[in-house]
C-alpha positions in Angstrom: 9.6 38.0 -32.5 9.6 35.4 -35.1 13.1 34.0 -33.9 11.7 34.2 -30.3 8.9 31.8 -31.2 11.5 29.3 -32.9 13.8 29.5 -30.3 10.3 28.0 -28.2 9.6 25.7 -30.5 13.1 24.3 -30.7 13.2 24.2 -27.5 10.2 22.3 -26.7 10.2 19.7 -29.7 14.1 19.0 -27.8 12.6 18.2 -24.9 9.8 16.3 -26.5 12.2 14.0 -28.6 14.3 13.5 -25.3 11.6 12.4 -23.3 10.4 10.4 -26.4 13.8 8.5 -27.2 14.3 7.4 -23.7 11.1 5.5 -23.1 13.5 2.3 -22.5 13.7 0.6 -19.1 17.0 -1.4 -18.4 17.1 -4.9 -16.7 14.8 -4.5 -13.3 16.5 -2.7 -10.7 18.3 -4.8 -8.3 16.9 -2.9 -5.2 13.1 -3.6 -6.7 11.2 -5.8 -4.1 8.4 -7.9 -4.7 5.5 -7.4 -2.4 2.4 -9.9 -1.2 -0.2 -10.5 1.3 2.0 -13.5 2.9 4.8 -11.8 3.8 6.3 -8.6 5.4 8.7 -6.7 3.2 11.0 -3.5 3.3 13.0 -1.6 1.1 15.7 1.2 2.3 16.0 4.4 0.3 19.4 4.5 -1.6 20.5 7.4 0.9 19.0 5.8 3.8 17.0 8.4 5.2 13.6 6.7 4.2 12.2 2.9 4.6 9.1 1.5 2.8 7.4 -1.3 4.4 4.7 -3.8 3.5 3.4 -5.8 6.2 1.6 -8.4 4.9 -1.6 -10.5 7.2 -0.8 -13.5 6.1 -4.3 -14.3 4.7 -5.8 -13.7 1.8 -9.2 -12.4 3.4 -7.2 -9.0 4.5 -4.9 -6.4 3.0 -1.3 -5.5 3.4 -1.0 -2.6 5.0 1.8 0.1 3.7 4.0 2.6 5.3 6.9 5.0 4.7 9.0 5.3 7.8 11.8 7.7 8.3 14.9 6.2 9.5 15.8 9.3 11.8 12.9 9.8 13.8 11.2 6.4 13.3 8.0 7.9 12.4 6.0 6.6 10.0 3.5 7.4 7.4 0.1 4.9 6.6 0.0 5.4 2.8 -2.7 2.5 2.2 -2.4 -1.2 1.4 -2.3 -3.6 -1.2 -5.0 -6.2 -2.2 -2.8 -9.0 -3.9 0.4 -8.3 -5.1 2.9 -5.4 -6.0 6.6 -4.1 -6.8 8.3 -1.2 -5.0 11.2 0.3 -6.2 13.2 3.8 -5.0 14.8 6.4 -7.8 18.3 6.6 -7.5 18.3 10.1 -5.9 15.7 8.8 -3.1 13.1 11.6 -3.8 10.6 9.4 -4.6 8.9 5.7 -4.3 7.2 4.0 -7.4 4.4 1.2 -6.3 3.1 -0.9 -8.8 0.1 -2.3 -6.8 -1.6 -5.8 -9.4 -4.8 -5.2 -7.3 -6.6 -7.6 -9.7 -6.0 -10.6 -11.8 -6.3 -8.1 -14.7 -5.2 -4.7 -13.4 -2.7 -2.7 -12.3 -2.5 0.6 -10.2 0.3 2.9 -10.4 1.7 4.9 -7.5 4.2 7.1 -6.7 5.2 9.1 -3.6 7.7 12.0 -3.3 9.6 12.3 -0.1 11.7 15.1 -0.6 9.8 17.6 1.7 9.2 16.7 5.7 6.8 13.9 5.1 5.9 11.4 2.0 3.4 12.5 -0.4 1.6 10.8 -3.3 1.3 12.5 -6.4 -2.3 12.7 -6.7 -4.1 11.7 -9.8 -1.2 9.9 -11.8 -3.0 6.5 -12.3 -6.3 8.3 -13.5 -4.2 10.4 -16.6 -2.3 7.2 -17.3 -5.4 5.4 -17.7 -6.9 8.3 -19.4 -4.0 8.1 -22.2 -4.2 4.4 -23.0 -7.6 4.3 -23.4 -7.7 7.2 -25.6 -5.9 5.3 -27.6 -8.5 2.2 -27.5 -11.7 2.3 -30.1 -14.9 2.8 -28.7 -16.0 -0.5 -29.4 -12.9 -2.6 -27.5 -11.8 -3.0 -24.2 -8.7 -4.6 -22.7 -8.2 -8.4 -21.6 -5.9 -6.9 -19.0 -3.9 -3.8 -18.2 0.0 -4.1 -17.2 3.2 -2.7 -17.1 5.9 -5.4 -17.7 8.4 -2.6 -17.9 8.8 0.3 -15.4 11.6 2.6 -14.5 12.9 6.0 -13.8 14.3 8.0 -16.4 18.6 7.8 -15.8 18.9 9.6 -13.1 15.7 11.7 -13.3 13.3 10.9 -10.4 10.6 13.6 -12.2 10.4 11.0 -15.0 8.8 7.8 -15.0 8.8 5.0 -17.9 6.0 2.7 -18.5 5.7 -0.2 -21.3 1.7 -1.2 -21.5 0.9 -4.5 -22.1 -3.1 -4.1 -22.6 -4.2 -6.8 -25.6 -7.6 -5.4 -27.3 -10.9 -7.3 -27.6 -14.1 -6.0 -29.0 -16.6 -4.9 -26.0 -18.7 -8.2 -25.4 -17.0 -10.7 -27.4 -14.8 -13.7 -26.7 -11.2 -14.7 -28.0 -7.7 -13.8 -27.0 -7.6 -10.5 -28.3 -5.2 -8.5 -30.4 -1.8 -7.4 -29.3 -1.7 -3.5 -27.7 1.2 -1.8 -26.1 2.1 1.2 -25.7 5.4 3.0 -24.1 4.9 6.2 -22.0 7.2 9.0 -20.7 5.4 10.5 -17.8 6.5 13.6 -16.4 5.8 13.6 -12.4 6.2 17.4 -12.1 3.1 18.2 -14.4 1.4 14.6 -15.5 2.3 15.6 -19.1 2.8 12.2 -20.9 4.5 11.5 -24.1 3.4 8.2 -26.0 5.3 6.2 -28.5 4.7 2.7 -30.0 
């Protein structure tokens, strides 16, 4: 029984160590596309089966509509909108597409869609879980000046894991100033939303 427990613990820590050590993104993906209200953009998946489309209204008073479209059937699914800017890129295996929604000048939302099934499916609760982990590392008497993710990617050939670098300067609530630099590196398992944090 003791031997079995040791094996389980060893497997767990091997998983965590590998997860935490891979919290680095290389250069931005060549297949990354910037989205805005002032243009219509599309990005095909590497296997050419899917297309992510953003239709800009050419107006700051309206939102850009987002679609994921099947290239085989031309059927498309509305997956929401962006209010300002965004960035989108596919995983190398074409199973998932990542959206960094910069919906405010000081805030960003993370969304990931799974297209391994018959139709696109958003991974629910992802952004809320990320925020919960970030703010658990910030004292209660402080808040953030902004929340941004300067680096984001899928982990190597593993589309079930995303890597994020968090940029969120801290400042005391109801205080002025430039704040204190604060960053985290997150490795997020999209299958169970477990998050490993490193500095």
